[in-house]
N, C-alpha and C positions, 0 to 999 in steps of 0.2 A: 621947698627949701629944706624943711625939717627932715623929710624923707631922705633927701640927698645927703645931709649931714649924718643921719643915722647910718646910711649905707657906707659912707666913707669911714665912719667910726668903727663899724663892724668889721670892715676889711682890715683896718689897722689893728684891731684887737686880735683877729685870727692870724694875721701876719706876725704880730708880736708873739702870739702863743707858739706858732710854728718855729719862730726864731729862738724862742726860749728853751727849746728842747736841746739840752747840751749833751745828752747821753744817747748813745746807740746801744740798745740792749742786745742780748745774744741773738735774738731772731733778726734784728736789723743787720748785724754783722754777718749772720748766715746768709741772708739775702744778698748782701754785698759780695760775698764769696761765691755766689751762684750755687749755693747748697752743695758745694763740692764734697763735704764730708759725708753726705747722704746719697750721693749720686749712684744710681743703679741698685740701691738697697731697698728692701721691704721694711717699711718704717712703722713702728708703733709709737703713738704720741700720748704722753701723760700730761694732761693740761686741764684747765678750767677757764672761766672767762678772763682771768688775769693774764693769759697768754695771748699777747697781741703786739703788733708793731707800732711804730711811731705815728701811724695814721689810724690807729685803733682798729686795724684789721686783724681778725682772729688768726692765730698761728695754725689752727685747724684748716682754715680756708687757704692760707698761704701755702702750706705743704701739700694740700690736696690739689691745688692748681699748678704747682711747680712741675714743669714738663719732665724734669730729670729726677723726680722723687716719686716713689710709689708708697703713698700712705695707705696702710691696709687695716689699721685698728686704732681705736681710741681707748684710753684708760682714765677713769675718773676717780679723784680722791674724795675725801669728805666734802659734802655739799654738791658733788657731782660735776660732770664736765660742763654743764650749762649753769651751774651755781644755784639750782632751784631746790636743793634739799636742806632742811633745817639742821642745825648743829646736833650731831649724835645720831641722826636718822640714817638707817641703812640705805645704801644706794643700789638700785637694781641694775642688772645688765640688760641693755636695750640696744636698739639701732638708732643712730643719730639721724634725726628727720631731714637734715639738710644734705648730708653727704651719703647717707645710706650705710655708712661704716658701722661695724659692731662697736659698741661702747661697753667695755668690761669694767665692772665695779671693783675698785680697790678699797671700798669701805662698805662691804656687805658681808657675804658668807666667808670671804677671805680678804686679807689686807696685803697679801703678797701675790703677784701674778703667778698663775699656775702654768705648768708646761703646756697644757691645752690652750690657754690664752695666748701663749707666746709662739705657738707652732707656726712656722713659716715666716717669722719675723727675724730680720737680720740685726736691727738696731732699735733700741728704745731711746726716744727723745723726751726730755723733761723740760717743760716750760711753764712754771707757776711762780707767781709773785709771793715771796715769803714775807713775814713781818718781823723777824728777828728775835722771837721768843720761842724757847724750845717746846712749850706746851701746845703751840699751834701745830696741828698734825701733818701739815704738808711735808715737813722735813722728815717725818717718820715714814710717810709714803715714799719719799725719795730714797731713803736708806734701804727700805725693803725692796724697792725696785732694783737697786744696785745689787742686792743679794740675789734676786731672781735672775737678773741678767748674767751674773757670774755662774749660777747653777745651771743655766741653760746655754752657756757659751755664746752670749749675745753681748754686743758692745752697748754702752750707754753714753749718751751725749746730753750734757746739761747746757741749756741756753741760759746764760747767766742774766740776773737782774739785780737791781740795787737792794741792799738791806735798807729798809726805810729808816731804821734807827742810826744809820751810818755804820762805820767800821771801827769805832773807837770805844763804845760803851761795852763793858763786860761786867755782869753782876750775877751773883748767886753761886751756890755751891754746886759741885758736880753731882750728877745722879749716882746714888749708891746702890750696891747690890741689894736686891729685894724690892726695889722701887722702880725698876725698868718697866715701862708701860708705853702705850701708844702716845701718851701725852708727855712722856719723858723717855724717849726711845734710846738715847745715847748719853754717854757720860761727858756732857758738856754743861757749861753754866746756863742759868736761866736766860740771861741776855748774853749772847755769844759773839757779837761783833764780826760776823763773817757773812759774805754773800752765800747763796745756796751752792754756787760752784766751788767756792773755797771750802765750805763745809763738806761737800762731797769728797774733795781731795783729802781733807783731814780724816774723814771716816775711812776712806780707802787706805791712806798712808799709815794711819795708826792702828790699823787692823781692828777697828771697832765693829766690823761686820763679820758675819759667819764665814764669808768668803769674799775675796777682793775681786772686783770686776775690771774689765777693760774700759777705762773711763776717759772721756774727752770733755773739756769745757770750752764752749765758745764764749770767749771773754767779751765783756762790754768795752766800748770805746768811750772815754771821757769821764768815767766815774772815778772818784777818789774817796778815801776813807772818811774824810771830814764832811762828806755830803749826805745829809739827811734827805728824805724824799722830796721835800719842798724845794730843795736846791737843784733838783735834776731837770726841772721843766717838763717832766713826763706826765702823761695823763694817768689817772688812777681809776681802776675798776675795782669795785668791792671784792676783797679777797674772801669774804664770807658775809652773811647778812648783817653781822654786828661789827664789821670793819668797813663801814661805808666810805670813809675818807682816809687819806694818809695819816691825818692826825690821830685817828683811832689806833693805829699801830703804836704811836707814842704812849697811849694810855693803857693799852692792853697789859703791859707789865706793871702798871701803877696799881691795878686793882684785881687782876685776874686770879691771883692765888687765893685771896680772901673770898672772891666771888664763888669759888668752888664750894663754900660752906652753905650758901643760900641763906646767910644770916642777916644780911642787910642788902639793899639794892645798890648795885654798882653802876646803874644806868642802863643795863640790858633790859629792854622793855620800855625805855624812854628814848628821847631823841639824841642823847649824848652818851652812848654806851662806853663804859669803863672810865668815865670822867667824874663820877660822883660817888658819894657814900651817904646813904640816907635810910631813914626808917621812921615809923610812927612815933617812937619814943625819944628821938633825938631833937634837941633844940638847936636850930640852925646857927643862930648868932653865937650861942655858947660854944658849940663845937668849933666854929670858925676861929673864934678868939683863942681857944685852947691850942689849936693846931698852928695858927700863925705865931703864937707865943714860942713855939719850938724854933722859929727862925730857920727853917730848912732851906738850904741853898736853891735858888732858881725857881721857887714856886710860891704861889699865894692861894689861900683857901677862901672862897666866897660863899656866904650863906645862900642856900637855895631851897625853894619850896616847890614841890612837884606832885603829880599824881601819875604813877606808872600806868602805861597802857596794857602791859602784859607782864608775865614773869613775876618776880618777887615784888609784892606790894601792889599788885594790879588793883586799880580803882580806889586805892587808899590815899589819904593826904599824908605825904611824907615830907620830912625836913632833913636837911643835912648840909653837905658842902660840895661845891664843885671845885675841882683842882684846876688851876691855871698855871701852865708852864710859862714862866717869864724869861728864863735863861736856860735853854736846853743843855748847853755845855756843862753847867754846874749841877744840874739836878741828878739825883740818884733815883731812878724811876721806881724800881721794885721796893725800895725802902718805905715809900709813902704809905702803902697799905698797912705796914707794921706799926708805923707811928699813929695811924688812924685807930688801929686796934688798941694801942696803948692809951690813947686819949679817951676812947669810949669806956675803957675799963676804969680810968681815973674819974671820969665824970659820972658814969652810971655803973657803979660796981656790981649791981645785981644783973647787969646786962653784959658783963665781960664775955668775950666771944667764946672761949672754950668752956664756959659755964652754961652756955645757952645754945650753941650750934648743935645741929643734928649729928650725933656720933657716927651715923651711917655715912656721912660725907667726909669723915676724917681720912678714909683710905684715899679718896680722890685728892684731897688737900695734900696728903703726904706724897702721892705720886707726882703731882704738879710741882711741889717743892723739892722733889728729888730725895727726900729723907723724912723720917719721922722726928728727927731731932729738932727741926724748926718748931714743930707743934709742941713737942714735949718740953723743950726748954722755955719756950715762950709762955706756955700755960702755967708755969710755976708762979710768975709775978706779973705777967702781961706787960713786960718791958722789952723794947727792941734791943736795949743794951745787952740783954741776956743771950741774944742770938746773932748780934752783929758780926762778931768775929767768926762764928761758924758759917754764916751766910757768905762771907767774903774770903774764907780760908783758901779757896782754890783759884781765885781770880788771877793772881800774878803768874802762877805756874801755867795757867791756860794761855795767858797772853804770850808767854814765851813760846809755848808749843805751837800755837796757832799761826805765829808769824812765819813759820816754815811753809805755810800754804797760802800766804797772801798772793793774790794776783794783781793787786792794786796798791798804790802807795797812799 
């Protein structure tokens, strides 16, 4: 009897999960259209493990098996086509063991596809799950692919996917001249509130690329701007080793800029990456009380004790806080790390971040922040109030601009 009940329960769970999938991603819509946009063309696919359909079948396999599509090459971003490369590690050009297709690296000796790589290709297809923060490098890969397509007279097709943060949050200043890099490739806010398809249209339409490409976006069906990933019913595949769950995308902008300094642990190297702020010299309850005293909308800080498995603080007894998002609509994600930096400076003046962080990491901090003004202004008094206006100075203008490229309401 117990086995029967379990079997029925399992069937109900899986049926419920299938029913819960409210969204058809770009690859699902492409399948429904019988791959018409790719029919008779030689296709190069830019993807990784996050490219899959609603049955968790890889976009690689789908296009490879489609009778009217000729998939001839794969292109891998940071972490590789199969997702097995660590952050920052160069990805080698190899042959895919399953399909036998050549896999060209876009995170090795070059980050833009060369004419040799694109020889004989008619169309590039991009299918990668983004996380909605500009320092996550997949959108940089997408933009450079658009340039390469334009330079080689190849069309580019984006198979659109949800922005896990939804389409309403916009935070952070635009990237300034002198701070363009692979972690801030375009003059957009840190949290930009667009799907990858919408962002591609903006990059093309606003001439943010060296050359505009022939671009098509296969829209999703069923997604709306107020939908964070948890509302989509879609499955999640880690978009990188440290984004194992969709909630990780929420926390990446919470701590990722501060994390570039290697000053304290932000949870990379522990089980909850980007969700904590901890060190040997922090007193957990004291920091939690200080931060909760700020009464920041939508969040609560909980004392935490931990021992990191690797990265910052490996093997040491650390204390700090875990960030809990209580009301996503109210929280300003990227602000949190700056309030943490302020609280640490108030509680432990000799440990103030810009008095202790490795100056060699300042360049990366500035590139991720999109400007050196965030660091320089904050370092004077270690107060978020000193940078708040600068951090948000471009937000409203970008909202107006980006609405021209909305594909979804």
